[in-house]
N, C-alpha and C positions, 0 to 999 in steps of 0.2 A: 679671836678674829678681830681685826681692826674695823672701826666703824666709819661711816660716811654720812655727811649731811649735804643736801642739795638745796638750791634755791632757784626758783624760776617761775615762769608764767604758768599758772594752773589752768590749763586749757582742755577742752574736749575736741579731739580731732574728728572732723566730718570728712570722710574719705570718699572720693569718687574717681572712677577710671573714665577718662574722656575719650570719645571716639575720634575727636579731631581738636584743632586749636581754636575753634570758633568762639567758644565761651571765654577763653583767655583773651582773645582779641576784643570781644565785646566790652569787657571790663578793664581793658588796658593793663593786663597782667603779663609782664615779660616772662617767658618760659624759664623756669629755674630760679625765679626770684621769690622773695618774701615781701609782700606788700601789706601795710596796715590799712584797714578800711574802717569807716565809721559804721555805726549801727544800721543806718538806712541801707548803705551799700551791702553790708554783710547780710542783711535780711533778703535783699534782692538776689544775691548770688546763691544763698541757701535755697531759695524758692526755685531758682533755675536748676539746681543740682538734683532736687528731689525726684524728678521724673527719670533721672539716669540711674537711680538706685544708690543709696549712700550707706556708709557704715559708721557708727558712732563708737569712738574709743577714747577713753581718758588719755590725754597726752600732755604735750609740752616737753621740750627738749630735755631739761634737767630731770623732770618727773619720770620720763622714760628711762633715763640712765639709772636713776635711783631705784626704780622698780626692778630693774635687772640685777643691780648689786644685791638687793634684798633676796632675790631668787637664788643668787649664788651663795647666800648664807651670811653676807656682811650685815651687821646691824645698821640699818639704813633709815634716815630721817629726811623730811622735806619741809620747806617753808614756802607757803604760797597764800594767795588770797582768792576767795570764791564768793559768788553771790548766794543768796538764800533762795535757791531755785533747783529745778530738776537736774540741770547740768552740773551744778555744784555738788549735789548729792551723789550723782554718778561718779564724779571725780573722787570724792571722799571714800566711797565704798570700794572703788577700784584699788586705791592705795592700801586700804585695810586688807583687801583680799590678798595682796602681794606681801603683806607683812611690813609695810612702811609705816613708821611712826610719824604722823603728820602734825604740823602746826599750821592749820588752815584758818586764817583769819577771815572775818566776814566783811563784805562790802555791801553798800546799798545798791550798787549797780549789778546787772546780770553777769553771770559767769562768762568768762572768755571762751572763745572757740576759734579753732584753726581749721579753715577749709583747705583741704589738701587735694590737689588735682594731679593725678598720675597720667602722663601722656607720652606718646612717642615710643619708638622701638626700644629705647634704653630705659624706659620707666622713669623718666625725669619727673621731678616733683616741683610744683609751683604752689605757693602758699598765699592765701588771703586771710589775714588774721584780724579779728575783732577782739581786742584785749579785754574790754569790759572791766570786771572786778580786778583782774590781774594787774591792771594799770594803777590801781589804788594802793598797791603795796609801796610803802614809803620808808625812808630811813628810820623814822621814829618807831616803826613797828618792830624793829629788830632789837633783841635783848641779848646781852652777853651769855645768859644761861642757855639760850638756844644752841650755842656753839660749844659750850663746855663739854669736855669728854669725848669729842669727836676727833678722829685721826685725819680724816680727809674732808675737804670742803669743795664741792663741785658747783660751778656757776655757769649758766648759759648766757652767751653773748646777746641774746635777744633782749635781755634786761637793760641794755644801754639806753633805752628810751628814758631811763631814769638813772643818770650817771651818779647822782648823790647816793642812791640806794646801793649801787654796786660798790662804790668807794667805802661806804659804811660797812657793808657785808665783808669785804676783804680785810678791812681793818680789824673787825671783830674776830674773823677766822684766824688772822695772823697772830693776834693776841692770845688766842686759844691754842696756838701751836699746831694748827692744821697744815697738812700738805694741801695746797690750793691748786685746783685745776680749772681751766677755762675752755669751754667749747666756743669757737668763734661765731658759730651759728649761721651767718649768711653774708655773702659778699657785699650786698648793698648796706647792711648794717655796719660792716667793717669800714666801708668807704666813707660813711657819714660820721663815724666816730673814731677815726684813725688815731688822732693825737691822744685822745683819752685812753684808748686801748693800749697804745704803746706805753703810756705812763703806768697804767695798772699792771701790765705784764712785767715791766721792768722792776717795779717796786714790790709786788706781792705774789705774782703767779709762779708756781713751780712747774706746772705741766700745761702746755698749750696744745689743743686739738684744732686743726684747721683742714679744710679740704683744698683742692687745687685753686679754685676761684677765690676763696677766702685768703689763702696765703699770698696770692698775687695782689689782692686788694690791700693787704696789711704791709707787704714789703715793696710793692711796685716792681716785682720781679716775675717775669713770665714762667721761668723754669722752676717747677716745684722743688727740685733737688737743691737749687741755689737758694730758693726762698726758705727752705728748711734750715740752711746754714744761718741765715739772717735771724730767723725766729729763735734759734738755739743760742744765739748770743745774748738774748734777753732773759732766758729762763733756764731751768735745770734740764727739762725734757721737752723737745719739740716733736710733734707728730703732724705730718702732712699726708692726708689720704688722697689717693689719685684714682678713686672710683674702682672700676673693674680691673684696673692695672695693679692695685694693691695699695701699699702705704710705705712711707719713709718715717723712721724714728731716729732721733739723734739726742745724745747727751754728752756734752763735752766733745771729745774727739771720737767717741763711739758712734758709729752710724750703721743702721741696718735697713735693707729693703725687705719688706714683708709681702710675699706674694698673696694674692687674693685666695681665699679658701673656696673650693668648688661649690657652686650653688646654681640652682635653676631660678634665675631672677625674674620676678614678676612685678615687684614694687620695692623701690629703694627707700621708701619712707622709714625712718628710724634707724637706718644702717649706721649713721654716725653716732647716734645716741647709744646704741648697743655696743659698738666698737669701744667707745669710751668706758662703758661699764666693764667689759671684759679686760681692757687694759688696766683699769684702776684696781680691779679685783686681783689680777696677777701681781700688780705692783705691791698691793697690800700683803701678799704672801711672800714678798721678797724675791720674786722671780727676776731673772735677767731681762734686759731691755728687749731683746728680740722675742723672748717668750711672751712678754706682755703684749707685744704687737700681734703675735700669732693667736693668742687667746682672744684679743679683740677681733681679729679677722674671722675666727671660727664662729663667734656668736653673731657677728654681722651677717655672715653667710646664711644663717638660719632665718633672720628676720626678713631678708629680701625675697624669701620663698613664699611669703604670705602677704595678703593685703593688710596693711596697717602696721602697728608697732608692737603687737603682743604675740610673742612666739608661743606656739602650741606645745602641749606637754610632750608629744613624741620628739619634736625637734629639740626641746630643752634636754631631754634624756640623751639624745644623740650628741648634743654639744658638750654636755658634762662628761660623757664617756670619752670623747675626743680630747677634751682638755686634760682629763686625768692621764690619758695615754701620753700626751705631749709633755706634761710636767714630769711624768715618770721617766720619759726618755731623757729629760734634762738632768736626771739624777737627784731630784729634790724630794 
C-alpha cells in the first residue's frame, strides 16, 4: 500500500451547535468563514461556548485527512507543532490511536485550537482559530528525511499564514518524488494569498481540492464547473466540491460529476477533509478518476451524520463495505 505524509496545524477542535447567530455577530465572525483570533479573544469565545455544551476532538484539516487514510490502511504520517499541555497530549494520543506516525515538534506556546460553530438549517460551519503552537512551525523545522519514502504529500491551505513553510514543504516533497495534494481550506485564506497559491499550484501541486467558494476566490469565476476548468489547467487533477450537490473532478480532458452520497446531515465539519482522504486512498489504489470521487463522496457522507470529524465504528464499517462493492463493480 502506498504511503502518505501530511502537514498542517495541529489543533484541537472545540465544537458547538449554535441556537442562532448572536454569538457570531458578537465576535464579528462572518458565517461560513475562518477567522484567526488572538489568545485573549479565543479565551472569551471559549468561555461563551461552554454553557452551550462543547465537544473536544483532535483536529486540523490535514490531520483529519491523515487520520482517515490511516484507518483505510495507508501507512500515514503527520508533521505538526504542539505545546507542552493538555491539548497537545490529547492531539498526540488521538493520532496514535488511529495509527498515525507523528512528528510532533514542541513549542513554548500553548497548543492551538479551532472553535467550530455549527449553525443554520444546512449545518454551515464558522471557525475561530487560535493557532498558538501551530503557528511556530517554521521552514527550518522541516528535514528531508521526514519526506523520504512517502508516495503522497498532503498539505492544508490554512498553512499559508507562513508562505515560506509551504514553499519549503512542497520543495522537499517534490524532491522526494511525492504526489502532492493541496486542500484550499477557506475562501478568505485563498483571497488573501491568491498569487502565492497560483504559483505553488502551477509549480508543485498535482491534486487540488476546493469547494465552491474557494474555487471562486481562486479563479474569480462564479460557476464552479468553469472554475474547475481553470484549476485543471494548472495541475494534473482538479476537484471542486459543491456541497450537497456533489463534486466535479477533472484531469486533462476527462471530466466527471460525482453525485453526493445519501446521508442524514447534521454537521458538515470535516466533510472536505474526509472526502480528500477517500479520494487519495482510491487514487493510491490506481482507481479511475470517477471512482476516486465516489470513494471520497462515500466517506464524506458518513462524517456529516455525526457531530465533529471522527466517524464512529459502525459508519466506518458501512463505508468500507460500500467502497469494496464500488471498487468491485469497477472490475478492479
